[in-house]
Phi, psi and omega in degrees: 000133183275305184217136181226134178222153175248127181249124178259130182236132175257124180250127182244138178292164185294332178272356178079002184276334183232149176210163178206161181246141174234142176241130179242131174263118182247134181216158173228159180291153178281139176278349179293331183282345182262120183290137175084349178227077188277355187241140176267125180265121184285342179276318180266351179057044176210168179280136184226166178273322182233152178273153177289166175298135183097357179232155178234149184279121172254095186290333179291321178270355181055046179206164176267129181248149183288139174288161175302159184300327183267025184223130180275317180221141183214166178235163177299136180259198180275165179277140175249198182308142179062023175074013180282131180264129178253135181286153176249127179290141174238348179213127181266162177295157177293157181295148175258184180289338183252337184212166174229157182248137181237133181279125175263108184290337181288310182269346181071033180235162175260130182252126179278133177237134178288142176277155175289161185300325181284342176271330180297302181222086183298330180294316180293322179295319177296320178296320178298315179297319178295321179295316178297319177297319178296320178295319178297315179296318177299316180296319177295323177295319177296317178297317179295322178295318179296323181291331184260015178290157184301321181295316180292320179297320180296317179297318179295319179297317179296319180294315179295322180295317180291325184275358178078020180289149181265011177262114182238154170271170179299321181293323179294316179295322179295319179296317181295320181289327178290326180276357181061041178249152173282128184302132175085352184242337182074022182253141179289140174258160174109187184287143178269132181269000000 
């Protein structure tokens, strides 16, 4: 006999006044007795030679046991306390949109690592960078517009005119030519009377 379990069932009447217990002994044949197929596969419910992906062979119990949730494929590991065998991962799950799995060869486990924001959703990260770049360009445009307003331009022209600077705006040169002054010097041009 391969595996034997006792299942206890409580049966209650429809009015809830009476109940009773039933015990069922459930067993399956041992796969040890069958040559070439020493393991019981819990998915196909038959004896097999190799376990499916996601299961590991426990030859002592003559059955395929499920790998841990964070492990795609595993092998029988070493014994820990009370003779319990823990499986060792050999293949981790594929990366998801939020994390990737890395195999730790020392402990035989898969360790989940969070991805960086640009790896999680590269499209959103690119959109964020473009939006920030657009905001910066817009802000620089506002600053340049403020710098080029008529009041600011007039103050700069007056300052440059007083300091003798040779940088004039078109309006300053027009004003100087109308006043018959040499630009930047405050001296009259033309014939001296």
